[in-house]
N, C-alpha and C positions, 0 to 999 in steps of 0.2 A: 505493499498500501504504498502512497506517496508521502513523503514527509509532511507535506502541508495537512495532513490528515492525523497527524499524532499530537491530537490535544488531551496528553494524559492528566491524570488526576487521582485525589485519592479516591473519589467516588462517593464522597460522603453527603447526603443532603446538606444543606445550607438554609437557616432561619436568619434574615436579615431585618432585625426589627427597624421601623420608620415612623415616622410622622409628615404629615402632609401639610404644608404651610399655606398652601392655599389650594383648593377642593380638587382633585383629580376626577377627570372627565373621561370615562372611556363608552359610555352610551350601550343599551340593548338594541334590538333589533329596530325597536321604534324611534331611535335616537335618545331616550331617556337615560339619565345617569343613578339608576337607582340603585347600582352598586357597582364596585369597581370589577371590569372584568378582565380576565387574563389576555383574552385575544386584542384586546386594544392596546394593552401594555406590551405587549410582544411585538406589536408594530412598530411601537415608539422605540422599543429598546433595539430593534433592527437597525432602524432609519440613524439613529444614532452611532451603532456600530459602522454602518457601512459608511458614515462620515467620517469618523475616525481612521478608516484603513483608507479611504482614497487619499486622505490627508498627509498619509505617508508615503503615497506613490501608488498604492494596489490599485488593479485595475478590479472594480466592483460595478457591474453596471445596474441600471435600474433594473429588479427585479418584478416589476409590473409590465414594462416595457420588454423584457427579453424571456421571463420565464425560464429561469434557470433549470436544466435538465442535468441530473447526475449519470454520466456514463460510465459503468464499471469498467469498460476496457482503459477508459482514459481517466481514472478519477481526479488526478490533479489539475483537470480542465474545470472544477467546479470553482468559483470565486470563494474566496477565504470567509466571507459572511455566510453565503449559503452553506457552507461547510458545519458552519455551526447550527444557522436558523433553518435549515432545511430547504427541500428543492425536488422538484417533481423525482422521485425515485431515492430519494435520500431523507432519513427521519430528521427531524430536529433531535440537538443532540441533549436535550434537557426539556425538563417540564417545569412550568412555573405555575406557582398557587399562591394566591394572594390573600390575605387573613383580614379581617378588622376593616376599619375605617366608619366613622360616624356621620350622618348625615348632616351638614352644615348649609343652611338658607343664604342664597346668594339672589338678588334682583335678576329677573328673567330679561329685563331690559335695563339698560342704562343711559342715560340723557346727560349730556352735558350741553353747555354753552360757553362759547369761548370766542375772544375778539381775534379777526385776522392782522395782520400787520398795519391795515387802514384804520384799525380801529373796529370796524364792523362785526356784530355778533352774529356767530353762523351756532346753530344747533344742531348736534348730532346723536344718532341712537346707535347703538349697539345691542345685538340681539344674542341669547343664550339657546340655540336651535329652532325646534319647533315649539316651544313653551313660552312664546310670548305673550299667549292669552291669559297666562297666570302671573300673579303679582311677584311671585318670587318661586324659585326651583332649589330643590335640595341636593346637593353634591356631596358625595362622601370626602372626607377630610380626618384630620386627626389622625389617631394610631393606628398603625398597621404593622403588618408583617411579609415580606415576602420569601416564601418558600423554595428553592431552587432544588430540584430534582434531578441530579445528572444521572444520563444513559452510561454504558460502561464506559469505563477510563474518560471519562470526560472531567474537566475540574471546572466546581462550579463556580469558584475563586473568579473565573474569570466574568462570569455576569455580573457578580458581585461588585467588581470591580467598574464595569458598566454603569452599573447602577449610581455608585461613588460619584461617576463621573456626570451623571444627569443630575445628580443632587449638589453637586458644585456648580455647574456651568449652564444647566438647560433646563429642560420641564418634561414630564412624561404626561403620554395620552392625548388627546385632543384638544382643541380650543387653547393651547398655548398662547395663540395670538390674541385670546381673551381674557390674559392672567393668569390662567390655571396649570396644575402640575408641580408646582416647587414643593420638592420632598427634602428631608433633612434624615441622614441614616444615623442613628444611636444605639452603641459607638459607631465610629466610622469604620469603613472597611477596608485592608489592604487592596492595592492597585497592583501590585508586582505581577499578577498573572497576566493583565490587560496588557501592562508595559511588556512583558514579554513577547506576547503575540505578535503586539505592533512590532517591534524591533525586527521579527523573522517576514515581515511584511515590505520592510521600509526598502524604496528602490532610489530615496534619495533624489527624486525629481517629482515633475506634479502627475495625476493621475491622467490617465488619458479620458477619463469619465468626465469631462470638464463641464457639462451640463445638469451633473448630479451634484449634489449636497457633498463637499468636501470641506474639511477641518481648516485647510489654508486659504480660503476662499470666505471665512466666518469671520466675524465679531462677537465677543461676549462682554456684557459691559455690568456694574452693578451702581445706583446713584443712590444718593440717600432722598428720602421721600418727605415731602410737606408735611403728610400725615398718614395714616394706617387705612384711609377711606379709598376704596378700590376706584373712585373715579378719578383719583390721581392718574391712576394708570392712563386713564383712556383720554385725559389732558394731553398727555405726552403723545400718545399715538396720534390724535388731531393735528397736534404741531407738526410731527414727523410726517402725516401726508402734505400737510401745506408744502412743505420744502420742496414737493416735488408738484405741486401745483401747477406749474406750467407742462407739464408733460403728463397728460391724463394714462396713458400707455403704461409708461414706468409706474405713474403713482399706484395703479391698480395690481401691475407686476409685483410691487415689493410689499403692498401693503394689505392685500387681496381683495376680491371684489364677489359680491354676492347678487350685483344688479346686471342690467342690459343682456339679461336672458342667458348670463352664463356664472360658473363659479370659479372661483380662483384662488388656492391658497395662499396665505401670506407667507412672504420671505424674511420677514422680522417679527419676532416676538415678543411680547414683554409680559411680566409677571403681574398680579396684584401687590401692592404693599405687603410686606410682612416682616417679622421679626421686631425687636424692640432694643435701639430705635429703629424704625420701619425704613425698607430699602426695596427699590425695584431692579430685577433684573433684565436685561434686555439682551437678546441674540439676535443674528442675522446673516445671511449669506446671499452674495450675488453671483449668480449663473454669469458664464463668460458670454452666453449670446441673450437674442432674445431683445427685448427693451432696455436692458442694462446696459448692453454692448455699447463700448465707449461711455459710457454716461460716468459722472462723479457721482458715487452713493453714499460710499463711507464715509469722506471729509465732512461734508453737510450735517450728517447724523452726530459724530463725533464733536462738531463744532457746537451743535446746537444743546448736546447732552452734557460737556464740560462747560459751558458758558453759562448755562441756566439752573444749572444743579450743581450738587456736592458730589463730584466724580469720584468713588471709592476705590473702581478699578476699571480698567480697558485692556483688552486683551486682542492681540491681531497679529498673526503671521507676519513675520518680516517687516516691523512696521516701526518707525518712532515713536508711532503715539501709544505703543503697549506701555503701560505702567509698572510691569516687572522687568522688561528687557528687549531690545529687539532682536528677535529670534530668526535666525534664515534657515537652520536645519529644520526638516519637518518633524521627525523623530522628536528631537528635542523639544519644539513646541509642542506637539502632543503630549509628551510626559511633564511638561511644565503644567498643563492644566488638570494633572491626574492626581 
């Protein structure tokens, strides 16, 4: 069997205690967030593992577009993430069970009124799925546990490390662009297995999959929030949209769209305020093609956040804006986020 498939480990199950600092939305068949569904969490985990792998140069095609298939005659042809999360003819190497989570009410509709640069007031609305006919919706939050059940010979600490990365930098589940999915693992888990896995994939150059999420085309930011009220996040969202008001295609491409008869996912996400003192985390990725091609996207976002808020941290590959260091080595940059 190809060396790329040697994801060895103890084979013992892991239980990772966690707290959802903002609610986690995975949704059932009706799109309602009654409980946390493992399928929704797995999709989020895979998305971020793909971004990490591409960030160190691995070739990881979009599984929705390519439908990866395992060929037993050529096992090493299956991309590294499909080797972990499965493909046609190849079973996922682990099972995930999520326990706990307590319902937390949030408004089904968020409305804010903010001035544009000329001083004219604009009212904007955001909706949580199909539930806009109800004043509030309950979404799981609070204490929970992630139980990772490994297949034969698989090291579950690889997935535990991935959860820790998401807890530190990103969000789990759907509607992250509406503030959901911030986790805290208690205690922190070791990310050494994830670092070793990434080291085996490191090519030292950019991935061939330039139109897919990749760590080297992302930014991660944290800013101090004026208050714990969730409307603070939507004020930021409104003003980020205004940065690209002169280019509607680019604005919808980056911030998402549900109007004009089409639906487009956001490339830039931000959390509800969380913690004491409260902060908001943001992350985003800018594809190499489409409306963002040749456009200045990241600098105006950085300028807006760093001038209007206390910037706690900014992480960006090979950038002088990075608050830790300008890191041009792809593997070192990934490791600095773990």
